[in-house]
C-alpha positions as CSV (number, residue, x, y, z in Angstrom):
1,X,-15.1,-40.2,11.3
2,X,-14.9,-37.6,8.3
3,X,-15.8,-38.4,4.9
4,X,-14.0,-37.3,2.0
5,X,-15.2,-36.4,-1.5
6,X,-13.2,-37.8,-4.4
7,X,-13.5,-36.0,-7.7
8,X,-12.2,-36.3,-11.1
9,X,-10.0,-33.4,-12.8
10,X,-8.1,-32.6,-15.8
11,X,-4.3,-33.8,-15.1
12,X,-3.4,-29.8,-17.2
13,X,-5.2,-28.6,-14.4
14,X,-3.5,-29.9,-11.7
15,X,0.1,-28.5,-10.4
16,X,2.1,-29.6,-7.6
17,X,2.1,-27.4,-4.2
18,X,5.2,-26.1,-3.3
19,X,4.6,-27.3,0.3
20,X,4.4,-31.1,-1.3
21,X,6.8,-33.0,1.2
22,X,8.5,-35.3,-1.3
23,X,11.1,-32.9,-2.9
24,X,13.4,-35.5,-4.6
25,X,12.9,-38.5,-6.9
26,X,14.6,-41.1,-8.8
27,X,14.8,-41.1,-12.3
28,X,14.6,-44.8,-13.1
29,X,11.9,-45.2,-11.1
30,X,9.9,-41.8,-12.7
31,X,10.8,-43.3,-16.2
32,X,8.7,-46.6,-15.1
33,X,5.7,-45.2,-13.5
34,X,5.8,-42.6,-17.1
35,X,5.8,-46.3,-18.9
36,X,3.3,-47.8,-16.9
37,X,0.6,-44.9,-16.9
38,X,1.2,-44.5,-20.5
39,X,0.8,-48.0,-21.4
40,X,-2.2,-48.5,-19.2
41,X,-4.0,-45.2,-18.8
42,X,-4.5,-46.2,-15.1
43,X,-4.3,-43.8,-12.1
44,X,-3.6,-46.7,-9.0
45,X,-4.1,-44.3,-6.6
46,X,-6.0,-41.1,-5.4
47,X,-4.3,-37.8,-5.7
48,X,-4.5,-35.4,-2.8
49,X,-5.2,-31.9,-3.3
50,X,-7.2,-28.6,-2.3
51,X,-9.1,-26.5,-4.9
52,X,-7.7,-23.5,-6.3
53,X,-9.3,-20.6,-5.3
54,X,-11.2,-18.9,-8.1
55,X,-10.1,-21.4,-10.5
56,X,-12.9,-24.0,-10.8
57,X,-12.1,-27.2,-11.9
58,X,-8.1,-26.5,-10.8
59,X,-6.6,-28.4,-8.0
60,X,-3.4,-28.1,-6.0
61,X,-1.8,-31.4,-5.1
62,X,-0.2,-32.1,-1.7
63,X,0.5,-35.9,-2.5
64,X,0.9,-37.8,-6.0
65,X,2.7,-35.3,-7.3
66,X,4.7,-38.0,-9.1
67,X,2.0,-39.7,-10.6
68,X,0.3,-36.5,-11.7
69,X,4.2,-34.9,-13.3
70,X,4.5,-38.7,-15.3
71,X,0.4,-38.2,-16.5
72,X,1.6,-35.0,-18.0
73,X,4.6,-36.1,-19.5
74,X,2.5,-38.7,-21.0
75,X,0.0,-36.1,-22.3
76,X,3.0,-34.0,-23.7
77,X,4.1,-36.9,-25.6
78,X,0.7,-37.8,-27.2
79,X,0.6,-41.1,-25.0
80,X,-2.6,-40.0,-23.5
81,X,-5.3,-37.2,-24.4
82,X,-5.4,-33.5,-23.2
83,X,-8.5,-34.1,-21.4
84,X,-7.0,-37.0,-19.7
85,X,-8.8,-37.4,-15.9
86,X,-7.2,-37.7,-12.8
87,X,-8.9,-39.0,-9.7
88,X,-8.4,-36.7,-6.5
89,X,-9.2,-37.0,-2.7
90,X,-10.1,-33.5,-1.8
91,X,-8.6,-32.1,1.4
92,X,-10.5,-30.4,4.1
93,X,-8.1,-27.9,4.7
94,X,-4.3,-27.2,4.1
95,X,-3.3,-28.8,7.3
96,X,-5.3,-31.9,6.8
97,X,-3.5,-31.9,2.9
98,X,-0.1,-31.4,4.5
99,X,-0.4,-34.1,6.8
100,X,-2.2,-36.6,4.7
101,X,0.8,-36.0,2.2
102,X,3.1,-37.0,4.8
103,X,1.4,-40.1,5.7
104,X,1.0,-41.3,2.3
105,X,4.9,-41.1,1.6
106,X,5.6,-41.9,5.5
107,X,3.6,-45.2,5.5
108,X,4.6,-46.4,1.9
109,X,6.0,-50.3,1.7
110,X,8.4,-51.2,-1.2
111,X,7.6,-54.9,-2.4
112,X,9.0,-57.9,-1.1
113,X,11.4,-58.6,-3.7
114,X,10.5,-62.7,-3.6
115,X,6.8,-61.3,-4.0
116,X,8.1,-59.2,-7.0
117,X,9.3,-62.1,-8.8
118,X,6.3,-64.4,-8.0
119,X,3.7,-61.9,-9.1
120,X,5.9,-61.4,-12.6
121,X,5.4,-65.0,-12.9
122,X,1.4,-65.2,-12.0
123,X,0.7,-62.7,-14.4
124,X,2.4,-64.2,-17.2
125,X,0.7,-68.0,-15.9
126,X,-2.7,-66.5,-15.4
127,X,-3.1,-64.2,-18.4
128,X,-0.6,-65.5,-20.9
129,X,1.2,-62.3,-21.8
130,X,5.2,-62.6,-22.1
131,X,8.2,-60.9,-20.8
132,X,8.1,-58.3,-23.5
133,X,4.1,-57.6,-22.4
134,X,5.0,-57.0,-18.9
135,X,8.4,-55.0,-19.7
136,X,6.0,-52.6,-22.0
137,X,3.4,-52.4,-18.9
138,X,5.9,-51.8,-16.1
139,X,8.4,-49.9,-18.0
140,X,11.0,-52.4,-17.4
141,X,13.6,-53.8,-19.6
142,X,12.4,-57.5,-21.2
143,X,15.9,-58.6,-19.6
144,X,14.7,-57.5,-16.3
145,X,11.6,-59.2,-16.3
146,X,13.0,-62.7,-17.6
147,X,15.8,-61.6,-14.5
148,X,12.8,-61.3,-11.8
149,X,11.1,-64.9,-13.5
150,X,14.5,-66.9,-13.0
151,X,14.5,-65.6,-9.3
152,X,11.0,-67.1,-9.2
153,X,12.3,-70.5,-10.4
154,X,14.9,-70.5,-7.4
155,X,15.3,-73.8,-5.2
156,X,12.6,-73.8,-2.5
157,X,14.8,-73.3,0.3
158,X,16.9,-70.1,-1.9
159,X,13.4,-69.0,-2.7
160,X,12.2,-68.8,1.0
161,X,15.3,-67.3,2.3
162,X,14.8,-64.4,-0.2
163,X,10.7,-64.0,1.0
164,X,11.7,-64.0,4.5
165,X,14.3,-61.4,4.3
166,X,17.6,-64.0,5.2
167,X,19.4,-62.9,2.0
168,X,19.0,-59.6,-0.4
169,X,18.5,-59.7,-4.2
170,X,22.5,-59.5,-5.2
171,X,22.8,-63.0,-3.2
172,X,19.7,-64.8,-5.2
173,X,21.3,-63.2,-8.3
174,X,24.4,-65.1,-7.5
175,X,22.3,-68.5,-6.7
176,X,20.4,-67.6,-10.3
177,X,23.8,-68.0,-12.1
178,X,22.5,-71.2,-12.7
179,X,19.2,-73.0,-13.5
180,X,20.0,-76.1,-11.9
181,X,17.9,-76.1,-8.9
182,X,19.6,-79.3,-7.5
183,X,23.1,-77.5,-7.7
184,X,21.5,-74.0,-6.0
185,X,20.1,-76.2,-3.0
186,X,23.3,-77.8,-2.5
187,X,25.6,-74.6,-2.4
188,X,22.9,-73.4,-0.1
189,X,22.8,-75.9,2.4
190,X,27.0,-76.2,2.1
191,X,27.3,-72.5,2.8
192,X,24.5,-72.2,5.8
193,X,25.9,-70.7,9.0
194,X,29.2,-70.5,7.3
195,X,30.8,-67.1,7.0
196,X,30.8,-67.0,2.9
197,X,27.0,-67.4,3.2
198,X,26.7,-63.9,2.1
199,X,29.4,-63.5,-0.2
200,X,28.4,-62.8,-3.6
201,X,31.8,-64.2,-4.9
202,X,32.0,-67.5,-3.1
203,X,28.4,-68.2,-4.1
204,X,28.9,-67.8,-7.9
205,X,32.1,-69.7,-7.7
206,X,30.3,-72.6,-6.1
207,X,27.5,-72.7,-8.4
208,X,29.6,-72.2,-11.3
209,X,32.0,-75.0,-10.7
210,X,32.5,-77.4,-13.1
211,X,31.0,-75.5,-15.7
212,X,33.1,-73.1,-18.8
213,X,32.3,-69.4,-18.7
214,X,32.2,-68.1,-22.3
215,X,35.4,-66.4,-21.9
216,X,37.1,-69.1,-21.2
217,X,40.0,-70.0,-23.5
218,X,38.6,-73.3,-24.3
219,X,35.0,-71.2,-24.9
220,X,36.9,-69.1,-27.4
221,X,38.7,-71.9,-29.2
222,X,35.8,-73.8,-29.9
223,X,33.5,-70.7,-30.6
224,X,29.7,-70.2,-29.5
225,X,28.4,-71.3,-33.0
226,X,30.0,-74.4,-33.1
227,X,28.9,-75.3,-29.3
228,X,25.3,-74.1,-30.1
229,X,25.4,-76.3,-33.1
230,X,26.9,-79.3,-31.8
231,X,23.8,-78.8,-29.1
232,X,25.5,-77.2,-26.7
233,X,23.1,-76.0,-24.1
234,X,24.2,-72.3,-22.4
235,X,23.2,-70.9,-19.2
236,X,22.4,-67.0,-18.7
237,X,21.2,-65.0,-16.1
238,X,19.6,-61.6,-15.9
239,X,23.1,-59.7,-16.0
240,X,25.1,-62.1,-18.1
241,X,27.0,-61.3,-21.2
242,X,29.2,-63.5,-23.9
243,X,32.0,-63.4,-21.4
244,X,29.9,-64.6,-18.2
245,X,27.3,-67.2,-19.5
246,X,27.8,-70.6,-18.4
247,X,28.6,-73.2,-20.9
248,X,27.0,-76.2,-19.2
249,X,27.7,-79.2,-21.8
250,X,31.4,-79.4,-20.1
251,X,32.0,-83.2,-22.1
252,X,31.2,-81.2,-25.2
253,X,33.5,-78.6,-24.9
254,X,36.1,-80.8,-24.1
255,X,35.6,-82.7,-27.0
256,X,35.4,-80.0,-29.5
257,X,38.5,-78.1,-27.9
258,X,40.5,-81.6,-28.3
259,X,39.3,-81.6,-32.0
260,X,39.9,-78.0,-32.7
261,X,43.9,-78.2,-31.3
262,X,44.4,-81.3,-32.8
263,X,43.7,-80.0,-36.2
264,X,45.6,-77.0,-35.4
265,X,48.3,-79.3,-34.0
266,X,49.7,-80.1,-38.0
267,X,49.8,-76.7,-39.1
268,X,51.9,-75.3,-36.6
269,X,54.1,-78.2,-36.7
270,X,54.5,-77.2,-40.8
271,X,54.6,-73.8,-39.9
272,X,57.2,-74.0,-37.2
273,X,59.2,-76.4,-39.0
274,X,59.3,-78.7,-35.5
275,X,59.9,-82.4,-35.4
276,X,56.9,-83.4,-33.3
277,X,53.9,-81.7,-31.6
278,X,51.9,-82.9,-28.4
279,X,48.8,-81.0,-27.8
280,X,47.5,-80.0,-24.1
281,X,44.0,-78.7,-23.8
282,X,44.9,-76.2,-21.3
283,X,46.7,-72.9,-21.4
284,X,50.3,-74.0,-19.9
285,X,51.8,-77.2,-20.1
286,X,52.1,-78.9,-16.9
287,X,55.4,-79.7,-15.3
288,X,55.1,-83.4,-15.1
289,X,53.9,-83.7,-19.2
290,X,58.0,-82.5,-19.4
291,X,59.4,-84.8,-17.1
292,X,62.2,-87.0,-18.5
293,X,62.6,-84.3,-21.5
294,X,65.7,-82.1,-22.3
295,X,65.2,-78.4,-23.1
296,X,66.2,-77.3,-26.1
297,X,68.7,-74.5,-25.5
298,X,68.1,-71.9,-27.7
299,X,70.1,-68.5,-28.3
300,X,69.5,-65.3,-26.8
301,X,70.3,-62.5,-29.0
302,X,72.6,-59.4,-28.2
303,X,70.5,-55.7,-27.2
304,X,70.4,-53.9,-30.2
305,X,71.5,-50.5,-30.2
306,X,67.9,-48.9,-30.1
307,X,66.7,-51.5,-27.2
308,X,70.5,-50.3,-25.3
309,X,69.4,-46.6,-25.9
310,X,66.3,-47.1,-24.6
311,X,67.3,-49.5,-21.7
312,X,69.7,-46.7,-20.5
313,X,66.9,-44.1,-20.9
314,X,64.3,-46.3,-18.8
315,X,67.3,-46.4,-16.2
316,X,68.2,-43.0,-16.1
317,X,64.2,-42.0,-15.6
318,X,63.8,-44.9,-12.8
319,X,66.7,-42.9,-10.8
320,X,65.2,-39.8,-11.6
321,X,61.7,-41.0,-9.8
322,X,63.8,-42.5,-7.0
323,X,65.5,-38.9,-6.5
324,X,62.7,-36.9,-6.2
325,X,60.4,-38.8,-4.0
326,X,59.0,-37.2,-0.9
327,X,60.9,-38.3,2.5
328,X,57.4,-37.7,4.4
329,X,55.0,-38.8,1.7
330,X,56.7,-41.5,0.0
331,X,56.0,-42.1,-3.5
332,X,52.7,-40.6,-4.8
333,X,50.3,-42.8,-7.2
334,X,51.6,-41.4,-10.4
335,X,55.2,-42.4,-9.7
336,X,54.0,-45.4,-8.5
337,X,52.6,-46.4,-11.9
338,X,55.1,-44.5,-13.8
339,X,57.6,-46.9,-11.8
340,X,55.5,-50.0,-12.7
341,X,55.2,-49.2,-16.3
342,X,59.1,-48.4,-16.8
343,X,60.1,-51.7,-14.9
344,X,57.6,-53.6,-17.0
345,X,59.2,-52.2,-20.0
346,X,62.7,-53.3,-18.6
347,X,61.7,-56.5,-18.1
348,X,60.9,-57.1,-21.9
349,X,64.0,-55.8,-22.6
350,X,66.4,-58.2,-20.4
351,X,64.2,-61.1,-20.4
352,X,64.3,-62.2,-24.3
353,X,63.1,-65.5,-25.3
354,X,65.8,-67.5,-26.6
355,X,65.4,-68.1,-30.5
356,X,65.9,-71.2,-32.4
357,X,67.6,-71.7,-36.0
358,X,65.7,-73.8,-38.2
359,X,68.5,-76.9,-37.6
360,X,67.7,-76.9,-33.9
361,X,63.5,-76.8,-34.6
362,X,64.0,-79.6,-37.2
363,X,64.8,-82.1,-34.0
364,X,62.8,-80.3,-31.7
365,X,59.4,-81.3,-30.0
366,X,56.9,-78.4,-29.1
367,X,53.7,-78.3,-27.1
368,X,50.5,-76.6,-28.5
369,X,48.6,-75.2,-26.2
370,X,45.4,-72.9,-25.9
371,X,46.0,-69.1,-25.9
372,X,44.6,-66.8,-23.1
373,X,42.6,-65.3,-26.4
374,X,41.3,-68.9,-27.6
375,X,43.8,-69.4,-30.1
376,X,45.9,-72.4,-30.8
377,X,49.2,-71.5,-30.1
378,X,52.9,-73.2,-29.3
379,X,54.7,-73.1,-26.1
380,X,57.9,-70.9,-26.3
381,X,60.0,-73.2,-24.6
382,X,61.0,-76.2,-27.3
383,X,62.6,-79.9,-25.9
384,X,65.0,-82.4,-27.4
385,X,62.3,-84.9,-29.1
386,X,62.8,-88.6,-27.8
387,X,65.1,-90.5,-30.0
388,X,62.8,-92.4,-32.9
389,X,63.2,-96.5,-32.2
390,X,62.9,-98.9,-34.8
391,X,59.4,-99.4,-33.8
392,X,58.3,-95.7,-33.8
393,X,59.5,-96.0,-37.2
394,X,57.6,-98.8,-38.5
395,X,54.2,-97.5,-36.6
396,X,54.8,-94.2,-38.4
397,X,54.8,-96.1,-41.6
398,X,52.2,-98.3,-40.7
399,X,49.8,-96.4,-38.4
400,X,47.1,-96.7,-41.7
401,X,47.5,-100.6,-42.2
402,X,44.7,-103.2,-41.6
403,X,46.0,-105.6,-38.7
404,X,46.5,-108.1,-41.2
405,X,48.3,-105.7,-43.3
406,X,51.0,-104.8,-40.3
407,X,51.1,-108.3,-39.3
408,X,52.2,-109.5,-42.8
409,X,54.8,-106.5,-42.7
410,X,56.1,-107.5,-39.6
411,X,56.8,-111.3,-40.8
412,X,58.7,-109.6,-43.9
413,X,60.8,-107.4,-42.0
414,X,61.8,-109.7,-38.6
415,X,61.4,-113.3,-41.0
416,X,58.9,-114.6,-39.2
417,X,60.3,-113.2,-36.0
418,X,56.8,-112.5,-33.4
419,X,56.6,-108.5,-33.5
420,X,54.3,-106.4,-30.9
421,X,51.2,-105.1,-32.7
422,X,52.2,-101.2,-33.4
423,X,50.0,-98.8,-31.6
424,X,49.7,-94.6,-32.4
425,X,50.5,-92.3,-29.8
426,X,47.4,-91.3,-29.3
427,X,45.9,-94.6,-28.6
428,X,48.5,-95.2,-26.0
429,X,47.6,-92.1,-24.1
430,X,43.9,-93.1,-24.5
431,X,44.5,-96.6,-23.1
432,X,46.6,-95.1,-20.1
433,X,43.7,-93.0,-19.4
434,X,41.0,-95.8,-19.3
435,X,43.5,-98.0,-16.8
436,X,44.1,-95.2,-14.8
437,X,40.2,-94.6,-14.6
438,X,39.7,-98.6,-13.9
439,X,42.1,-98.2,-10.9
440,X,40.7,-95.5,-9.9
441,X,36.9,-96.7,-9.4
442,X,38.4,-99.6,-7.5
443,X,40.4,-97.8,-5.1
444,X,37.2,-95.9,-4.6
445,X,35.3,-98.7,-3.7
446,X,37.7,-99.9,-1.4
447,X,37.7,-97.4,1.6
448,X,40.2,-99.6,3.7
449,X,42.9,-100.1,0.3
450,X,42.5,-96.2,-0.2
451,X,43.2,-95.6,3.4
452,X,46.7,-97.5,3.0
453,X,47.3,-96.2,-0.8
454,X,46.5,-92.5,0.2
455,X,49.0,-92.7,3.6
456,X,51.9,-94.6,1.7
457,X,52.0,-91.9,-0.9
458,X,51.8,-89.3,1.6
459,X,54.2,-90.6,3.7
460,X,56.8,-91.7,0.8
461,X,56.8,-88.5,-0.7
462,X,57.2,-86.8,2.4
463,X,60.7,-89.1,3.1
464,X,62.2,-88.6,0.0
465,X,64.0,-85.5,-0.3
466,X,65.4,-85.8,-3.9
467,X,63.5,-87.4,-7.2
468,X,61.6,-90.2,-7.7
469,X,58.8,-88.9,-6.3
470,X,56.7,-88.8,-9.5
471,X,56.8,-92.5,-9.8
472,X,53.7,-92.3,-7.4
473,X,51.1,-91.9,-10.2
474,X,49.5,-89.5,-8.1
475,X,49.3,-85.6,-7.0
476,X,48.4,-86.3,-3.5
477,X,51.2,-84.6,-1.1
478,X,51.1,-84.2,2.6
479,X,53.6,-81.2,2.0
480,X,54.6,-79.8,5.7
481,X,53.4,-76.3,6.2
482,X,56.0,-73.4,5.5
483,X,56.9,-71.9,9.6
484,X,56.3,-68.2,9.3
485,X,58.9,-67.5,11.9
486,X,62.0,-68.5,10.6
487,X,64.2,-71.3,12.4
488,X,62.9,-70.7,15.5
489,X,61.9,-73.9,17.6
490,X,59.8,-73.8,20.5
491,X,61.1,-76.8,22.6
492,X,57.9,-76.9,24.4
493,X,56.8,-80.2,25.8
494,X,54.7,-80.6,22.5
495,X,57.6,-80.4,20.0
496,X,59.9,-82.8,22.0
497,X,56.8,-85.2,21.9
498,X,56.4,-84.9,18.3
499,X,59.9,-85.6,17.8
500,X,59.3,-88.8,20.0
501,X,56.6,-89.5,17.7
502,X,58.3,-89.8,14.7
503,X,60.9,-91.7,16.5
504,X,58.4,-94.5,17.2
505,X,57.2,-94.7,13.7
506,X,58.6,-97.6,11.9
507,X,60.7,-96.7,9.0
508,X,61.7,-100.3,7.8
509,X,59.2,-100.1,4.8
510,X,61.2,-97.1,3.4
511,X,64.4,-99.4,2.7
512,X,62.3,-102.2,0.8
513,X,63.2,-101.2,-2.8
514,X,61.5,-99.5,-5.5
515,X,58.0,-98.1,-5.3
516,X,56.4,-101.2,-5.6
517,X,58.0,-102.9,-3.1
518,X,57.9,-100.0,-0.9
519,X,54.1,-100.2,-1.0
520,X,53.7,-103.7,-0.4
521,X,56.1,-103.5,2.6
522,X,54.2,-100.5,4.0
523,X,50.7,-102.6,3.8
524,X,52.5,-105.3,5.7
525,X,52.5,-103.0,9.2
526,X,50.1,-103.7,11.5
527,X,47.3,-101.9,11.4
528,X,48.2,-99.5,14.4
529,X,51.5,-98.5,12.9
530,X,49.6,-97.7,9.4
531,X,47.2,-95.6,11.3
532,X,50.0,-93.5,13.2
533,X,51.3,-93.1,9.8
534,X,48.1,-91.6,8.6
535,X,47.5,-89.2,11.3
536,X,51.6,-88.2,10.9
537,X,50.6,-87.3,7.5
538,X,47.9,-85.8,8.1
539,X,49.2,-83.4,11.3
540,X,52.3,-82.0,9.7
541,X,50.0,-80.3,6.8
542,X,48.4,-77.9,9.4
543,X,49.2,-74.5,9.1
544,X,50.3,-72.0,11.6
545,X,48.0,-69.2,11.8
546,X,47.0,-66.6,14.3
547,X,43.7,-64.8,15.6
548,X,42.3,-62.9,12.5
549,X,43.1,-65.3,9.7
550,X,40.7,-67.3,7.5
551,X,42.4,-70.8,9.0
552,X,42.2,-70.1,12.6
553,X,38.6,-70.7,13.6
554,X,38.7,-73.7,12.2
555,X,41.8,-75.0,13.9
556,X,40.5,-73.8,17.0
557,X,38.0,-76.3,16.3
558,X,39.6,-79.3,15.5
559,X,41.9,-78.7,19.2
560,X,38.2,-78.0,20.8
561,X,37.0,-81.4,19.1
562,X,40.2,-83.3,20.4
563,X,39.4,-81.8,24.2
564,X,42.9,-80.3,24.0
565,X,43.9,-78.8,27.6
566,X,46.5,-76.4,26.0
567,X,47.7,-75.8,29.7
568,X,48.9,-79.0,30.8
569,X,50.7,-79.1,27.4
570,X,52.2,-75.5,27.1
571,X,53.4,-73.2,30.1
572,X,54.6,-69.8,29.3
573,X,58.4,-69.9,30.1
574,X,61.2,-66.7,29.8
575,X,62.4,-68.3,26.5
576,X,58.9,-68.7,24.5
577,X,56.9,-65.7,26.2
578,X,58.2,-63.7,28.9
579,X,61.3,-62.4,27.2
580,X,59.4,-61.1,24.3
581,X,57.0,-59.1,26.5
582,X,57.5,-55.6,28.5
583,X,58.1,-55.9,32.0
584,X,55.0,-53.9,32.8
585,X,52.9,-56.3,31.1
586,X,54.3,-59.0,33.3
587,X,53.3,-57.4,36.4
588,X,50.1,-56.5,34.9
589,X,49.8,-60.6,34.7
590,X,50.8,-60.6,38.2
591,X,48.1,-58.4,39.3
592,X,45.5,-60.5,37.0
593,X,45.8,-63.7,38.8
594,X,46.6,-62.4,42.4
595,X,45.8,-58.9,42.6
596,X,47.8,-55.6,43.8
597,X,49.4,-57.5,46.8
598,X,51.3,-60.2,44.2
599,X,52.2,-57.5,41.7
600,X,53.7,-55.0,44.5
601,X,55.6,-58.1,45.6
602,X,57.8,-58.3,42.4
603,X,57.7,-54.6,41.8
604,X,61.2,-53.7,42.2
605,X,62.7,-56.8,40.5
606,X,64.7,-56.0,37.0
607,X,63.2,-57.8,33.4
608,X,65.6,-60.3,33.3
609,X,64.8,-61.8,37.1
610,X,61.0,-61.1,36.9
611,X,60.8,-62.9,33.6
612,X,62.5,-66.2,35.7
613,X,60.0,-65.2,38.3
614,X,57.2,-65.6,36.1
615,X,58.0,-68.7,34.6
616,X,58.4,-70.2,38.1
617,X,55.0,-69.0,39.2
618,X,52.8,-70.0,36.1
619,X,54.3,-73.6,36.1
620,X,53.3,-73.8,39.8
621,X,56.6,-73.6,41.3
622,X,56.3,-70.6,43.8
623,X,54.6,-71.1,47.3
624,X,51.2,-68.9,46.6
625,X,47.6,-69.3,47.6
626,X,45.9,-72.4,46.4
627,X,43.7,-70.1,44.4
628,X,46.5,-67.9,43.1
629,X,48.4,-71.1,42.0
630,X,45.1,-72.3,40.1
631,X,45.0,-69.4,38.1
632,X,48.5,-69.1,37.7
633,X,48.3,-73.0,36.1
634,X,45.3,-72.5,34.1
635,X,46.6,-68.8,32.6
636,X,47.4,-68.6,28.8
637,X,47.9,-66.2,26.4
638,X,45.0,-64.6,24.1
639,X,46.4,-66.5,20.8
640,X,47.4,-70.1,22.1
641,X,43.9,-70.7,23.5
642,X,41.3,-73.0,21.6
643,X,38.2,-71.4,23.9
644,X,37.5,-67.9,25.0
645,X,38.4,-67.6,28.7
646,X,35.6,-67.8,31.1
647,X,34.5,-65.0,33.3
648,X,36.3,-65.5,36.6
649,X,34.3,-65.8,40.0
650,X,35.3,-63.2,42.6
651,X,37.6,-64.3,44.4
652,X,36.1,-65.5,48.3
653,X,37.0,-63.9,51.8
654,X,39.6,-66.0,53.5
655,X,36.7,-67.3,55.5
656,X,34.8,-68.7,52.9
657,X,38.3,-70.0,50.8
658,X,37.6,-73.3,49.4
659,X,39.8,-76.6,50.3
660,X,43.1,-76.7,48.7
661,X,42.9,-78.4,45.1
662,X,44.4,-82.0,45.1
663,X,48.1,-82.2,43.5
664,X,47.8,-82.0,39.8
665,X,49.3,-85.1,39.5
666,X,45.8,-86.3,40.8
667,X,43.7,-83.9,38.1
668,X,41.5,-85.5,35.9
669,X,42.8,-86.0,32.4
670,X,41.0,-85.4,29.2
671,X,39.5,-88.8,28.3
672,X,40.8,-88.3,24.1
673,X,44.3,-87.2,25.5
674,X,44.6,-89.8,28.0
675,X,43.7,-92.3,25.2
676,X,46.3,-91.6,22.7
677,X,49.4,-90.0,25.2
678,X,50.0,-89.4,28.6
679,X,49.1,-86.4,29.4
680,X,51.4,-85.0,32.3
681,X,50.7,-81.7,34.6
682,X,53.5,-79.2,34.5
683,X,56.2,-77.9,32.3
684,X,58.8,-80.2,34.0
685,X,56.4,-83.5,33.5
686,X,55.7,-82.6,30.4
687,X,59.4,-82.6,29.2
688,X,60.1,-85.9,30.7
689,X,57.1,-87.4,29.5
690,X,58.3,-86.6,26.2
């Protein structure tokens, strides 16, 4: 082994060799290296070079040029002395110097991200240095160091995944959006093995769930200073700013927002001249909040002459753009953008908000909501305030009376007649909320009752087309999934069996009277019938999705979990399949299950006749060889399968052909299907069973 000499030379007496293998660098990395050398005055690794002939003490550097250049930059800025020395390993020859230059750069291994984070943490723990100290030492911003320290405190399973290279630094930063390690671990476990395990947006959405972002309208309404002064906690990561930081004390945000809205409501009522305002701590008025109220009809002002002129100008410009569209290329990006702007302006002119006169406002009910900018604002739609009852008037007058004073007032007005205690609307709302909370708690602790309640709510709402569904006091619905194929009716055995299933449901409870009577009547059904209604309500919500859509994988998994034998429930017919494919495709299917000989038998058939023959063949009604019949009865198009097809074994020679399979009626039935429904074997049998 050849021994090499390490010497020290003035950095200013060294220069980079034109043969150095590194020709490109990174400005940010160079700045960090420069800062580190300037702060520490240490060159961690030797430079590799050759002496310059006839220049004593001068060296040509083949490896370590970045270290040399950043050292010289520090000398130029006065951070290092002009006589600063650098260590140089002297190569034996130019050939060796070139090889060593390549080796040094080729075998350089970047530091593992987890080791980097833990390294910063250990330095701080062992030396007592601060993040600011390390920022100077390593040429980074203080915020960068703090971000790496935050990653070092990730939940153990997340940090180990980073250490093992299972997730990258961006995924780790997404988990670090919250400092709640339990939440990090829970989300990591939830997403393990799923499609979204490496989705930054999905991870961030889940770890942020239940918190407020700094730019949330509620947070903007409350204000950062007021929230912090009330003891609110703010969770930040490396990349957080005032908009993206997390406000984790959600109850505090809600309380402060309610107080701010309540304080603004009175001022808005006085300013706008409305009879009553109600506060909604959100950015819109929920539909249910206006149930039973009548909209106030305002007046839409006619267009001004200026608006009429502008409207004509916009219409003319839109027509001109449409007339000048390239028939081959379509609309250009500039044309699209201009059309979008013109149509938005036209919409503002045509869809003018109604205005209300002072007399209308004086009897109006308005809602105060939170604007997107966090400012309390009055909703544009006004409603007719409910007529004031005698009790309401007395409540307004006596809101500030003590119970004894209110009772005395009642005795005086009502000549001793008993009068209900007067309550404010706010107290009534709070009592209603607490009552719901109490009922919900007990429902949650009685799974059997909850099953009955949930099934009743879904089934009752689904069977009442017009009105009345809001008396169910729940948003739970089992809305039937919309069809993506219009009025198409499959007429498959499964569709017929579904119709029969619905006919067998006991609907007597639907005519029992009001909602409470219907619920009691529903609960009086036997266990089997209530369970049947529950299964019906859930099943009707399944969406029709095709392969490639996000829900398809789960839908197919549901089917596999139920051990559904699709081939027994669906066979291709002329109407549901063969009429919609080409004649060559049908012939290819014949060849797929029976070879070229079977294809040739039908090669001359017309499309209609071929579709009819295919329907019979794939229903097992054509006399063919047993192995062909078996394949025909098992064949399914790709987009109706629940499992991927298994590679077929080659058809054996005639001499080795297996015994004919038993008649389909004797074939075993999937246990799960057999327990629930009589599963037929062919299309005809399926229709009869349904």
